[in-house]
C-alpha positions in Angstrom: 118.4 137.1 105.5 116.6 133.7 107.7 114.7 132.7 104.4 118.2 131.8 103.0 119.4 130.2 106.0 116.0 128.2 106.3 116.5 126.9 102.4 120.2 125.8 103.5 119.0 124.1 107.0 116.2 122.5 105.5 118.3 120.2 103.4 119.7 118.6 106.8 118.2 116.4 108.9 116.3 118.3 111.0 118.2 117.3 114.2 121.4 118.5 112.6 119.7 121.3 111.6 119.0 122.6 115.0 122.8 122.3 116.2 123.9 124.2 113.0 121.3 127.1 113.6 122.2 127.4 117.1 126.3 127.3 116.4 125.5 130.0 113.6 123.4 132.2 115.9 126.3 131.4 118.5 128.9 132.9 116.1 126.6 135.8 114.9 126.4 137.2 118.6 130.2 136.8 119.2 131.0 138.5 116.1 128.4 141.7 116.6 126.5 140.6 113.5 123.5 139.7 115.0 121.7 142.8 114.0 121.8 141.9 110.6 119.1 139.1 111.2 116.6 140.4 113.3 115.0 143.8 114.2 114.5 144.8 118.0 110.8 144.4 119.2 109.4 147.6 120.7 109.1 147.9 124.3 105.9 146.4 125.7 106.6 146.5 129.3 104.4 143.2 131.2 104.0 142.4 134.8 103.3 138.2 135.5 104.2 136.6 138.7 105.8 139.3 140.2 108.3 139.4 137.5 108.7 142.6 134.9 109.4 141.3 131.5 110.1 144.0 128.8 108.1 142.5 126.3 105.3 139.2 126.7 107.0 137.1 123.6 109.5 134.3 125.2 111.1 131.8 123.8 109.7 128.0 124.6 112.0 125.4 126.3 113.2 122.9 124.0 115.4 124.9 121.9 118.2 125.4 123.7 118.2 122.4 126.4 121.3 123.0 128.3 121.4 126.5 128.9 124.1 127.2 125.9 123.3 130.0 124.1 121.1 132.4 126.6 123.3 135.4 125.7 123.1 135.0 122.4 119.0 134.3 122.3 118.6 137.0 124.7 120.2 139.4 122.0 117.5 138.7 119.4 114.8 140.6 121.4 112.8 137.7 123.5 111.0 139.5 126.5 112.3 136.5 128.1 113.9 133.1 127.3 113.2 129.4 129.0 116.0 126.9 128.7 115.5 123.0 129.4 114.1 120.7 129.9 116.8 119.8 132.4 116.8 116.6 134.7 119.1 115.7 137.3 121.4 113.4 135.9 122.6 113.7 131.5 120.0 111.2 129.5 120.8 110.7 126.0 117.1 110.8 125.0 115.1 108.5 122.6 116.8 107.0 119.5 117.6 109.3 116.4 116.0 110.0 114.3 113.8 111.7 116.5 112.8 114.9 114.6 111.0 115.7 111.9 109.5 118.7 109.8 106.2 118.5 108.2 106.8 121.9 105.9 103.5 121.7 104.2 101.8 122.2 107.8 104.4 124.6 109.3 104.8 121.8 111.9 107.8 119.3 113.6 107.2 116.1 114.9 109.8 115.5 117.6 110.4 112.6 120.2 113.6 113.9 121.8 112.9 112.5 125.4 114.5 114.9 127.7 117.5 114.6 125.7 120.6 116.6 127.7 123.3 116.9 129.6 121.9 117.3 133.5 121.1 120.2 135.6 124.9 120.5 136.8 126.0 121.4 133.2 123.1 123.5 132.8 124.3 125.5 136.1 127.4 125.9 134.6 126.5 127.2 131.8 123.8 129.5 133.4 126.4 130.7 136.0 129.0 131.8 132.6 125.9 133.7 130.9 125.8 137.5 131.5 122.2 137.0 131.2 120.6 140.8 129.9 117.4 139.5 130.2 114.7 137.2 131.9 115.9 133.0 132.6 113.1 130.8 133.0 114.3 127.5 133.7 112.2 124.4 132.8 112.9 121.0 135.1 111.8 117.5 134.6 112.6 113.9 135.7 115.1 111.4 134.3 113.6 108.2 132.3 114.5 106.1 134.3 112.5 107.6 137.7 109.1 106.1 138.7 106.4 108.0 138.8 106.2 107.6 142.7 109.4 108.8 143.0 109.3 111.8 140.4 109.0 114.5 143.0 112.6 113.8 144.4 114.0 114.7 140.7 112.1 117.5 140.6 113.1 118.6 143.8 116.8 118.0 142.9 116.5 120.4 140.1 114.6 122.7 141.6 117.3 123.1 144.3 119.9 123.5 141.8 118.2 126.4 139.6 116.7 128.2 142.2 119.1 130.9 142.8 119.4 131.3 139.1 116.6 131.0 138.0 113.7 134.2 137.4 111.2 131.5 137.4 111.1 127.7 137.3 109.0 125.6 135.0 107.6 122.1 136.0 106.9 120.1 132.9 104.5 117.4 133.6 103.8 116.8 130.2 106.3 116.0 127.5 104.2 112.9 125.4 107.9 111.8 125.0 109.1 110.1 128.4 106.7 107.2 129.2 104.2 107.7 132.0 104.9 111.7 132.4 101.6 112.8 131.5 100.2 110.3 134.6 101.3 113.0 137.1 98.8 115.5 135.8 96.2 113.1 137.2 94.0 114.9 140.0 95.5 113.0 143.0 98.7 112.4 142.2 99.0 116.3 140.8 98.0 116.9 144.4 100.6 115.4 146.2 103.6 116.1 143.7 102.6 119.7 143.7 102.0 119.9 147.4 105.5 118.5 147.9 107.4 121.4 145.1 105.6 124.3 146.6 106.7 122.9 150.1 110.2 123.1 149.0 110.2 125.9 146.8 108.4 128.5 150.0 111.7 126.4 152.0 114.6 127.7 149.3 112.9 130.9 149.2 113.7 131.4 152.9 117.2 130.0 151.7 117.7 132.6 149.4 116.0 135.4 150.6 113.6 135.8 147.8 110.7 133.8 146.1 110.9 132.4 142.7 108.1 132.0 140.7 107.1 128.2 139.9 104.9 127.6 137.1 103.3 124.2 135.6 103.5 123.3 131.8 100.4 120.6 130.5 99.1 119.4 127.5 96.9 120.0 125.4 95.4 117.0 125.1 93.0 117.4 128.2 89.2 116.8 128.5 87.0 119.1 130.1 86.6 116.5 133.1 90.9 116.5 133.3 90.6 120.1 133.0 88.2 121.0 135.7 90.0 118.4 138.1 93.7 119.7 137.3 92.2 123.6 137.8 91.1 122.7 141.2 94.6 121.3 142.4 96.4 124.4 140.8 94.0 126.7 142.1 94.6 125.0 145.7 98.5 125.2 145.3 97.8 127.5 144.1 101.3 128.1 141.7 102.2 130.7 140.4 101.8 130.4 136.6 100.6 128.0 134.0 102.3 127.4 130.9 99.4 125.7 128.5 100.4 123.7 126.2 102.5 121.2 125.3 103.1 118.7 122.0 100.0 117.0 121.0 99.8 113.3 120.3 96.8 114.4 118.2 97.1 113.8 114.6 93.9 114.8 112.9 95.1 117.9 111.8 97.7 116.4 109.3 95.7 113.1 108.6 97.2 111.5 105.5 100.5 113.1 105.6 103.6 110.7 105.1 105.0 111.3 108.7 101.5 110.9 110.6 102.5 107.7 111.6 105.6 108.6 113.1 105.3 108.5 117.6 106.3 111.9 119.3 104.8 115.3 120.1 103.3 117.2 117.0 104.1 121.3 117.1 103.8 124.2 115.2 100.5 125.0 113.5 98.2 122.4 113.5 98.9 122.7 117.2 97.2 126.4 117.7 93.6 125.7 117.7 93.5 123.1 120.2 96.3 124.7 122.5 94.5 128.1 122.4 91.4 126.3 123.2 92.4 124.6 125.8 94.3 127.9 127.3 90.6 129.6 126.9 88.9 126.8 128.6 91.3 126.7 131.7 91.5 130.6 132.0 87.6 130.2 132.6 88.6 127.6 135.4 92.0 129.0 136.8 91.9 131.7 139.5 92.5 135.2 137.7 96.1 135.6 139.7 97.2 132.8 138.6 98.8 134.3 134.8 98.8 132.0 131.8 101.4 131.3 129.2 100.6 131.0 125.4 102.4 128.0 123.7 101.4 126.1 120.7 101.1 127.1 117.0 102.4 130.9 117.0 103.6 131.3 113.7 102.4 134.7 113.5 101.8 138.2 115.1 98.1 137.1 114.9 99.0 134.2 116.4 100.2 135.9 119.0 97.9 138.3 119.7 94.8 135.2 119.6 96.7 133.9 122.4 96.4 136.8 124.5 92.4 137.5 123.9 92.4 133.5 125.0 93.6 134.8 128.6 97.4 134.5 128.5 99.6 137.4 129.7 102.8 135.9 127.9 103.2 133.9 124.9 106.2 131.5 123.6 107.2 130.1 120.4 109.9 127.7 119.4 108.7 125.9 116.1 107.8 129.2 114.7 111.4 129.9 115.1 111.9 127.1 112.4 109.7 128.4 110.0 110.0 131.8 110.3 113.1 133.0 112.4 113.8 135.7 114.6 111.5 138.3 112.7 108.5 136.6 114.2 109.6 138.2 117.6 108.8 141.7 116.7 105.8 140.8 114.8 104.3 139.3 117.8 105.3 142.3 120.5 103.3 144.7 117.7 100.3 142.6 117.3 100.0 142.0 120.9 100.6 145.7 121.3 98.2 146.8 118.5 95.7 144.7 120.9 96.4 146.2 124.0 95.9 149.6 122.2 92.6 148.3 120.9 94.1 149.3 117.3 
């Protein structure tokens, strides 16, 4: 059924289609017809950073920024759903148009810019959800918050969502908020992560349980940058690392009419680069730090490839746009076969 829906949605502006698609998914969930558009994946229990997942295939942040469709998305069969990125205050993001499909490449360019309704709105949505599944909440900073005060924004969001999240992802790698990736530089990252880790442990004492904190990094990293970053993340230590975000690299789509559009490139052209960084970071990071492989998953084989490169869990977002919910079960099946040595 999804190929028919995709034909209609692809006739619309990408961002408008995004909203209509989520509304349709919500309607299908509420009317009990969701089973007609997806196949429930097999169980494939996976444990990472102290959390038990029903399967290792998750939804990446960005699809449901405000946590308005948590139950519908979980009902598709994802092993976990990550909402956000959310910021302390609401912000409209960058000017439209800011999202572009490249069907020839199974890719998307976006420069949304952390558009969201603010952390208080997300908290209300999460509190209303039934939440039959694992929920991650992805946090960021407001565009007008200078980097020297960035930790204040992340701490504010962490304090608000700590009691609601199964894990929290710290997004310091979006290319669409000016200067954000500067937080990945070693000395800045050391101070920043140190402050967040301290608050994480304090909140664990207040709430009576410890919520894992993951860090989401960019795929556009040199070997030297990876060396420095891994040293910081190992020393902290963080609970997990998400690899990676969208890329600024345009070489994979060179010559395309949209290649000059500013923003992050996601989808199939990102797969090789993000998987290479995943593999390299696996070699640099302590084995006790699980990795989440993201970027360019368009098939079950892609998901299994992320696991082969060192990921414990995988996520996709652009894959949902081009393949639809059937990709979830396909990825679970491929990872299961790999585990079984088939």
